[in-house]
C-alpha positions in Angstrom: -0.1 0.2 -0.1 1.2 3.4 -0.8 0.3 6.7 1.2 1.0 10.2 0.8 2.3 11.8 3.9 2.8 15.3 5.0 5.5 15.7 7.6 5.6 18.2 10.2 9.1 18.3 12.0 10.0 19.8 15.3 6.4 19.1 16.5 5.5 19.1 20.0 4.5 15.6 20.0 4.6 12.6 17.6 1.3 11.4 16.0 -0.8 11.1 12.9 -3.9 12.5 11.6 -5.9 11.6 8.7 -7.0 14.3 6.3 -8.7 13.2 3.2 -6.3 11.5 0.8 -3.2 11.8 3.2 -1.6 11.6 6.4 -0.1 14.3 8.4 2.8 13.1 10.7 3.8 15.0 13.5 7.4 14.2 14.7 9.4 15.8 17.3 12.7 15.2 15.4 14.2 18.1 13.5 14.9 17.5 9.8 18.6 17.1 10.2 20.6 14.2 8.8 17.5 12.1 8.3 16.4 12.1 11.9 12.8 13.2 10.9 12.6 10.4 8.3 13.7 7.8 10.9 10.9 9.4 13.5 8.2 9.4 10.5 8.9 5.4 9.9 8.8 4.9 13.7 5.6 6.8 13.9 3.9 5.0 11.0 4.9 1.6 12.0 3.1 2.1 15.4 0.0 3.6 13.6 -0.4 0.7 11.2 0.8 -1.9 13.6 3.7 -3.1 11.5 7.5 -3.5 11.9 9.6 -0.6 10.9 11.2 -2.7 8.0 7.9 -3.0 6.5 7.8 0.9 5.8 10.1 2.5 3.3 10.0 6.0 1.7 9.4 5.8 -2.0 9.9 9.5 -2.6 10.3 12.9 -1.1 13.5 12.0 1.0 14.2 15.5 1.4 10.8 17.1 1.3 8.0 17.3 3.8 5.7 15.7 1.3 6.5 12.0 0.7 5.2 8.8 -0.6 5.6 5.9 1.8 5.0 2.3 1.0 3.9 -0.1 3.7 4.0 -3.8 3.5 1.4 -5.6 5.4 
């Protein structure tokens, strides 16, 4: 399954909010050296109930808008 994600780094909390056809993912991590991307994967793994290794970023590695693939 592929999901469009909008990332909000440096947020006050970690969490996921469904907004229409995409997800807004809040992470506390800063967008430095991939820390926010790692946090996005952790938060999404918890949200979908899968392992972190089942999630990968398809596009948008350096953008707030990402496409993420989730294997269930």
